[in-house]
VEXLO-632376 format. One line per field, with one value per residue: y, x, z of N, C-alpha, C in turn; residue in one letter; residue number from 1. Coordinates in steps of 0.001 Angstrom, whole numbers, plus 500000, padded with zeros to 6 digits. Each point is the difference from the previous one (the first is absolute). Layout:
N
n.v <- c(Y,...)
n.u <- c(X,...)
n.w <- c(Z,...)
ca.v <- c(Y,...)
ca.u <- c(X,...)
ca.w <- c(Z,...)
c.v <- c(Y,...)
c.u <- c(X,...)
c.w <- c(Z,...)
res <- c(a,...)
n <- c(NUM,...)
END
This chain:
250
n.v <- c(266971,500367,500808,498689,500100,500247,499339,501456,499174,501622,498675,500928,500429,500886,499620,500581,500103,499558,501243,499584,499332,501729,500027,498870,500599,500875,500016,499594,501357,499314,500709,501279,498938,501247,499877,500670,498886,501242,499768,499332,500518,499624,500630,500712,499006,500595,499096,498980,500209,499492,499371,498684,501500,500956,498703,499630,501349,499642,499174,500324,501350,498788,498951,501572,500372,498934,500779,498792,499947,501023,499448,500698,499360,501056,499460,500911,499131,499880,500271,499386,499343,500738,500314,499727,500841,499947,499941,500603,501009,500605,499863,500322,501088,500486,499965,500175,500770,500514,499732,501426,500363,501249,499663,500176,500681,499419,501381,499718,499927,498986,500999,499319,499018,499693,499466,498961,498982,498960,500144,499685,500844,500178,499888,498768,500658,499333,500756,500221,499676,501743,499842,499073,501054,500321,499259,500038,501351,499845,501081,499304,499915,498839,499771,500809,500567,500480,498508,500432,500374,500625,500907,501552,500773,500188,498944,499947,499089,499925,499376,501103,498896,499676,499273,500354,501042,498909,499196,501250,499955,501179,499727,500291,498729,500429,499612,499525,499562,499632,500523,499474,501157,499542,500914,501040,499468,501139,499474,499915,500045,500246,501244,500026,499225,500027,501338,499998,499643,501306,500978,498929,499855,501965,500090,500738,500493,500223,500994,500183,501527,500198,499830,500926,500990,499090,501571,499585,501220,499704,499574,499200,499643,499145,499547,499412,501089,499662,499324,499637,499754,499901,499937,498471,499469,499714,500532,500789,499799,499907,501057,500072,500358,499149,500472,501246,499096,499451,498687,499317,500587,500758)
n.u <- c(767332,499094,500579,500349,499074,500639,498968,500226,500017,499452,499583,499380,500372,500484,500326,500229,500879,501197,500993,500763,499098,499221,501487,500165,498816,500454,501016,498710,499729,500746,500123,499568,500244,499433,498325,499725,499082,499732,499841,498902,498752,500724,498499,499059,501427,501154,499306,500642,499512,499466,501466,499632,499117,500402,500809,499063,499550,501627,499965,498715,500722,501563,499308,499589,501535,500142,501217,500321,501154,500112,499866,500630,501337,499855,500428,499130,500555,499583,501395,499130,501215,500935,498713,500343,498879,500531,500336,498999,499518,501597,500099,498860,499964,501254,499006,499440,500233,498302,500971,500104,500754,500545,501505,499717,501570,500289,499173,500663,500758,499055,499794,498203,499943,498961,500970,499125,499921,499197,499171,500373,500630,498708,500155,501041,500428,501114,500152,500627,501283,500140,500528,498893,498659,500837,500204,498867,500017,499239,500909,499832,499254,500004,498632,499927,500585,499819,499495,499188,500816,500361,499548,500576,499405,501237,500421,498925,499755,499399,499617,499122,500399,499442,500526,501162,500035,499307,500487,500812,500358,499815,500158,499370,500952,499355,500872,500038,501405,499736,501775,501150,500507,499355,500908,499460,499302,500137,499044,500561,499025,501428,499530,502324,500065,498896,500502,500998,499486,499109,501511,501109,499146,500100,500807,499811,500794,500630,500272,501125,500281,501222,499729,498799,500746,499586,499226,499990,498680,500551,500433,500323,500293,498793,501419,499911,501178,499757,501120,499060,499963,499617,498760,500534,498936,498774,500425,498533,500331,500604,499709,499332,499866,500701,499310,499529,498503,499136,499652,500192,500978,500042)
n.w <- c(582826,500075,500717,501295,500079,500668,500643,500345,500526,501234,500713,500730,501824,499351,499024,501492,499494,500546,499861,500742,500500,499701,500448,501194,500519,500656,500079,499303,499099,499081,498909,500307,500601,500247,500028,500496,500811,499783,501155,500669,500728,501448,501009,499343,500351,500345,500752,500893,501260,499826,500110,500172,500427,500582,499825,500821,500714,499900,500985,500966,500788,500215,500784,500072,499994,499795,500464,501188,499754,501040,501298,500680,501071,499978,501442,500925,500668,498941,500386,498656,499361,499591,499534,501380,499323,499132,501175,500373,499141,500329,501275,500388,499458,500441,500919,499755,500953,500584,500782,500085,501021,500342,500693,501189,501135,501036,500441,500932,501476,499205,498633,500378,498976,499117,500185,499850,501042,498939,500674,500700,500653,499479,501636,499905,498809,499737,501251,498672,500455,500147,501304,500210,499731,499725,500881,500156,499626,498520,498743,499348,500477,499149,499831,498855,500032,500449,500216,499850,499078,500807,499352,499686,500306,500780,498988,498528,498772,499416,499271,499651,500464,498533,499694,500733,499156,498907,500087,500413,501630,501057,501244,501914,500753,501470,500888,501637,500427,500658,500143,500454,500233,498804,499272,499953,498424,499457,498689,499074,499143,500027,499990,500312,501041,499636,499341,500941,500907,499616,500047,501266,500912,499508,500486,500524,499340,501075,500595,500792,499587,499754,498496,501227,500035,500768,500044,501181,499718,501241,500980,498520,499183,499791,499641,498844,499399,500377,500946,501171,501756,501300,499347,499798,501031,500121,501056,499323,498767,500258,500334,499312,498114,499933,501581,499378,501154,499163,500430,499339,500358,498562)
ca.v <- c(499283,500875,500029,499570,501011,500727,500589,500072,499826,499732,500409,500432,499852,501494,500451,500133,499407,501192,500081,498862,499142,499816,500164,498699,499525,501321,499421,498815,498666,500873,499494,499347,498870,499815,501250,500433,499504,500348,499228,500963,499448,499028,500061,501191,500212,500062,499288,499358,499832,498428,499714,498917,500257,501153,499602,499022,500876,500937,498746,500344,501094,499701,499031,500465,500909,499354,500265,500164,499300,499909,500053,500475,501101,500788,500279,501140,499899,499048,500828,499196,501126,500695,498987,498541,498792,499796,498468,498842,499476,499352,498611,498682,499113,498825,499168,499632,500497,500803,501559,500137,500603,500157,499462,501331,499795,500231,500897,499329,499125,499171,499010,499331,500707,500033,498567,499005,498426,499314,498506,498835,500846,500608,501437,500609,499840,500580,501409,499716,501203,500031,498997,499168,500662,500532,498612,498243,499865,500999,501570,499780,499001,499545,499398,498706,499222,500251,499411,500815,501304,501369,501453,501044,500976,501014,500641,498838,500323,498531,499906,499993,498619,500034,498538,500274,501225,500502,499068,500532,501027,500188,499499,499551,499997,499854,498910,499468,498351,499512,498898,498827,500647,500682,501287,500337,500723,500700,499887,500765,499689,501146,499889,499979,498703,499387,500548,498993,498834,499790,500136,498761,499226,499893,499331,501432,499962,501384,500447,500536,500398,500890,500782,501487,500381,501086,500587,499650,500486,500194,500988,500354,499771,498983,499292,498747,499398,499635,498817,500676,499915,499223,498842,499450,499528,500304,499509,500099,498431,498793,500259,500341,499800,498493,499140,500526,499083,500335,499333,500465,501456,499140)
ca.u <- c(499362,499768,500481,498534,499346,499808,499416,501236,499485,500695,499418,499896,499060,499406,500336,501724,501339,500995,500857,500957,499547,499711,500291,500488,499212,500189,501154,499880,500741,500960,500728,498457,499545,498621,499049,499325,498278,499268,499129,499588,498572,499613,500309,500796,500765,500922,500203,499165,500278,499657,500640,499423,498891,501267,500398,498429,499682,500562,500179,498714,500096,500479,498801,498728,500603,499603,501072,501089,501063,500640,499779,501131,499191,501009,499131,500532,501114,500761,500716,501116,501075,499084,500197,499106,499038,501305,500568,499166,499137,500517,500184,498702,499851,501623,500073,498125,498989,499543,499897,501442,499955,500672,500318,499656,500256,498461,500010,500487,501457,500011,500510,499431,499122,498555,499982,499501,499691,499088,500508,498735,498913,499886,499950,501326,500771,501297,499965,501482,500829,501230,501112,499615,499896,501560,500970,499864,498638,500562,499118,498762,499144,498594,498780,500635,501428,499527,498166,499162,500046,499043,500150,500006,498946,500405,500563,500290,499275,499559,499585,498631,499968,498749,500207,499361,500402,498281,500076,500758,499653,500849,499303,500993,499501,500542,499465,500733,500118,500654,500959,499809,499934,498843,500309,499124,500769,498521,501056,499097,500438,499364,499572,500504,500331,498385,499929,501414,499442,499019,500708,500052,498466,499911,501043,500954,501917,500977,501462,500632,501665,500530,500668,499556,500202,499017,500041,499118,500307,499145,500932,501235,500352,500584,499935,499524,501275,501457,499834,499963,498807,499820,499881,500603,499130,499053,499831,498929,498683,500641,500054,498607,499047,500026,499834,498674,499924,498429,499402,499022,500766,500995)
ca.w <- c(500688,500662,501378,500541,501258,501718,501456,501552,501366,500374,501062,500772,500338,500079,498977,499915,499732,500354,499358,499081,499152,499324,498533,499323,499029,498734,499630,500361,498487,498978,498914,500075,500014,500405,499969,501286,500252,501420,500856,499653,499180,500905,501052,500103,501657,500106,501127,500348,501241,499684,499159,499269,498893,499329,499189,498516,499140,498574,498641,499168,498510,498805,499411,499637,498720,498623,499317,500161,500038,501149,500973,500605,501994,501150,501382,500025,501081,499109,498709,499132,498995,498538,498817,500365,499325,498591,500629,501052,498743,498893,500838,499792,498393,500325,500810,499104,500678,499507,501314,500868,501153,500627,501351,500346,501112,501249,500802,500642,499016,500329,498452,499483,498892,499712,498838,500882,499357,500607,500972,499902,500553,499065,500805,500162,499037,500190,499034,499692,500592,499021,500242,498775,498729,499530,500005,499420,498626,499173,500177,499917,500777,499227,500632,499355,500485,501389,500363,501275,500114,500221,499688,500919,499315,500207,498784,499828,498527,499607,498811,500048,499252,500683,500155,501618,500788,501705,500872,500829,501000,501169,501139,501053,500884,501515,500934,501038,499867,501241,499837,500432,501498,500422,500093,499612,498373,499207,498987,498786,498421,499409,498776,498100,499727,500131,498252,499328,500550,498725,498873,499831,499822,498834,499167,499608,500104,500794,500397,500443,499510,500450,499629,499951,501757,500975,501710,500528,501273,501270,500848,499183,498418,500422,499105,499279,499322,501345,500591,501478,500760,500926,499315,499141,499515,500326,501363,501030,499200,500501,501817,500343,499301,499521,500788,500150,499285,500533,499788,498688,499149,498882)
c.v <- c(501391,499573,499633,500849,499218,500282,499869,500360,500491,500433,500658,500402,501447,500295,500627,499086,500357,500562,499095,498996,500466,500874,498803,499353,500749,499254,497872,498904,501235,499267,499777,498831,499455,501176,499899,500302,500934,499614,500981,498801,499371,500866,501692,501057,500072,498935,499080,499240,497980,499875,498944,500810,500700,499045,499432,501631,499997,498525,499979,501013,499632,498720,501088,500931,499160,499952,499581,498444,499306,500870,500673,500588,500163,500539,501760,500206,499369,500551,499315,500852,500268,498640,498713,499422,499837,498868,499089,499167,498833,498693,499453,499586,498894,498778,499254,500188,500221,501043,499379,500796,500290,499657,501185,499352,500966,501037,499691,499872,498849,498976,499776,500579,499730,499004,499006,498378,500143,498574,498966,500936,501503,501501,500771,499466,500839,501305,499826,501576,500343,498887,499291,500270,500240,498764,498612,499986,500571,500896,499830,498253,499553,499410,498241,498914,500217,499780,501097,501699,501122,501013,501112,500878,501404,501016,498931,500091,498678,500144,499889,498894,499944,498453,500214,501304,500376,498793,500252,501121,500050,499320,499925,499258,499676,498901,500109,499024,499584,498797,498684,500523,500791,501386,500466,500926,501052,499077,500608,499069,501584,500136,499816,498031,499582,500207,498590,498325,499783,499378,498846,499342,499730,499360,501454,499588,501017,499777,501040,500489,501144,500790,501056,500198,501398,499719,499812,501530,500191,500489,500389,499614,498211,499457,498689,499641,499703,499309,501304,499782,498493,498397,499656,498855,500523,499498,499822,498760,498914,499952,500027,499600,498757,499075,500562,499398,500613,498933,500220,501308,499587,501279)
c.u <- c(499540,500354,499075,499261,500369,499556,500611,499114,500846,499106,500000,499237,499122,500218,502008,500874,501353,500317,500358,499051,499358,500622,500661,498362,499621,501275,500200,500655,500880,499110,498189,499207,498513,499749,499665,498633,499708,499358,498556,498287,499231,500220,501322,500263,500919,501479,499254,500730,499874,501096,499493,498952,501006,500116,499593,499618,500685,499952,498516,500459,500256,499298,499068,500147,500097,501394,501167,500770,501152,499513,500810,499436,501173,499732,500491,501407,501403,500915,500911,500605,498972,500478,499318,499137,500695,500784,499102,499506,500949,500885,498737,500158,501318,499433,498860,498791,498880,499606,501699,499718,501571,500173,499897,499534,498597,500808,501404,501425,500471,500862,499154,498769,498569,500282,500743,500117,499194,500150,498921,498693,499650,499637,501455,500680,501221,500805,501436,500666,500795,501076,499825,499998,501408,500832,499312,498534,500685,499247,498240,499539,498510,499209,500801,501180,499681,499143,499721,500302,499011,500357,499589,498805,500592,500474,499929,499209,499261,499598,498435,498550,498455,499464,499496,499651,498125,500193,500675,499291,501375,499629,501025,498779,500438,499330,500900,499894,501006,501002,499898,500145,498599,499951,498887,500954,499677,500989,499462,500711,499859,499595,500681,500056,498762,500198,500727,498974,498954,500243,500254,498862,499522,501549,500575,501387,499779,501161,500323,501098,500708,500721,499762,500509,498592,500765,498402,499957,499244,501126,501131,500126,500672,500252,500402,501412,500998,499330,499739,499159,500772,500165,500116,498916,498764,499629,499052,499432,501495,499890,498199,499222,500418,499217,498394,498644,498395,499328,498305,500142,500640,499605)
c.w <- c(501361,501668,500986,501484,501208,500712,500850,501165,501284,501572,501000,501311,499759,498897,499427,499805,499991,498576,498983,499680,498764,498745,499494,498993,498140,499148,500021,498887,499092,498902,499134,499700,500590,500328,501932,499806,501715,500925,499295,499719,501123,501300,500395,500923,499747,500397,500694,501303,499770,499104,498692,499248,498846,499094,499220,499126,499258,498761,499279,498846,499207,498850,499502,498811,499207,498897,500379,499561,501188,501267,500865,501239,500298,501234,500006,501027,498923,498677,499391,499568,498558,498816,500277,499448,498828,500814,500437,498427,499021,500905,499771,498631,499510,500536,499416,501162,499919,501294,500653,501260,500512,501103,500692,501612,500985,500587,500992,500010,500645,498940,499500,498896,500205,498647,501062,499049,501027,501574,500400,501288,499085,500477,500083,498907,500184,499055,499562,500419,498886,499388,498902,499015,499674,500019,499839,498868,498904,500218,499919,500364,499383,501189,499233,500636,501983,500708,501313,500058,500225,499731,500402,499090,499542,498607,499032,498915,499467,498295,500529,499188,499890,500615,501565,501142,500699,500533,501353,500509,500799,500959,500618,500982,500707,501135,501076,499968,501370,499911,501464,501286,500720,499912,498239,498889,499328,498537,498686,498892,498958,497842,499189,500429,500284,498437,499046,499974,498883,498651,499541,499154,498306,498714,499686,500343,500583,500354,501056,499927,501322,499130,499071,501439,500620,501378,500598,501102,501173,501054,499538,498780,500207,498154,499697,499443,500921,500927,501254,500510,501059,499810,498800,499448,500594,501604,500277,499457,501185,501575,499985,499203,499564,500908,501021,498590,500276,499145,498683,499012,499313,499513)
res <- c(x,x,x,x,x,x,x,x,x,x,x,x,x,x,x,x,x,x,x,x,x,x,x,x,x,x,x,x,x,x,x,x,x,x,x,x,x,x,x,x,x,x,x,x,x,x,x,x,x,x,x,x,x,x,x,x,x,x,x,x,x,x,x,x,x,x,x,x,x,x,x,x,x,x,x,x,x,x,x,x,x,x,x,x,x,x,x,x,x,x,x,x,x,x,x,x,x,x,x,x,x,x,x,x,x,x,x,x,x,x,x,x,x,x,x,x,x,x,x,x,x,x,x,x,x,x,x,x,x,x,x,x,x,x,x,x,x,x,x,x,x,x,x,x,x,x,x,x,x,x,x,x,x,x,x,x,x,x,x,x,x,x,x,x,x,x,x,x,x,x,x,x,x,x,x,x,x,x,x,x,x,x,x,x,x,x,x,x,x,x,x,x,x,x,x,x,x,x,x,x,x,x,x,x,x,x,x,x,x,x,x,x,x,x,x,x,x,x,x,x,x,x,x,x,x,x,x,x,x,x,x,x,x,x,x,x,x,x,x,x,x,x,x,x,x,x,x,x,x,x)
n <- c(1,2,3,4,5,6,7,8,9,10,11,12,13,14,15,16,17,18,19,20,21,22,23,24,25,26,27,28,29,30,31,32,33,34,35,36,37,38,39,40,41,42,43,44,45,46,47,48,49,50,51,52,53,54,55,56,57,58,59,60,61,62,63,64,65,66,67,68,69,70,71,72,73,74,75,76,77,78,79,80,81,82,83,84,85,86,87,88,89,90,91,92,93,94,95,96,97,98,99,100,101,102,103,104,105,106,107,108,109,110,111,112,113,114,115,116,117,118,119,120,121,122,123,124,125,126,127,128,129,130,131,132,133,134,135,136,137,138,139,140,141,142,143,144,145,146,147,148,149,150,151,152,153,154,155,156,157,158,159,160,161,162,163,164,165,166,167,168,169,170,171,172,173,174,175,176,177,178,179,180,181,182,183,184,185,186,187,188,189,190,191,192,193,194,195,196,197,198,199,200,201,202,203,204,205,206,207,208,209,210,211,212,213,214,215,216,217,218,219,220,221,222,223,224,225,226,227,228,229,230,231,232,233,234,235,236,237,238,239,240,241,242,243,244,245,246,247,248,249,250)
END
């Protein structure tokens, strides 16, 4: 049986990425389990300052290539361990999923991740902290077992399934809301959570895992393989996001 073709997407602002990320992208799979499909064919430019458009450009390149079995993405500031794609694909199949994302901490010292759970307020999901990820959830969380799961796009892979791949796009929604005290707050539905919601509507089984060790590069290297951080729960959601509302906005 021939090795499957994997489209490797690395969205960047200007075509640049960290040396560590480039190394991880190069050493992404062992045992020759996949073939590497190079991006190309739509908008001949190295990057895009519009995040969702950059993601959609890469998705279109995969659609137009005509020979993709898996689509994988790593952000330019994310450094997964060597052979991370092996691990993600094996974990995806082990849990009978069609998409799996690595859980990644946000680049500050609170210890929160961009893996989240839906709440009654679609503008204010509850982000999971590293304390919760390591102590309260299994190594791999699936949407099947945890309703309302929202995953991140920093490091992930999916089956490039003809049933649903043409039904998806990356999109960001922004708004301004007022809390009960009359204070205004910017809110956003980011591309990764909107993508998760589209997957759910299309009945695509997906999940998040900490099985792949990740470093998220910012003012430091923020790791996902241990418990750290000032917050044990998402305090921003508890104190503000759970209360902001805007009539007529869903």
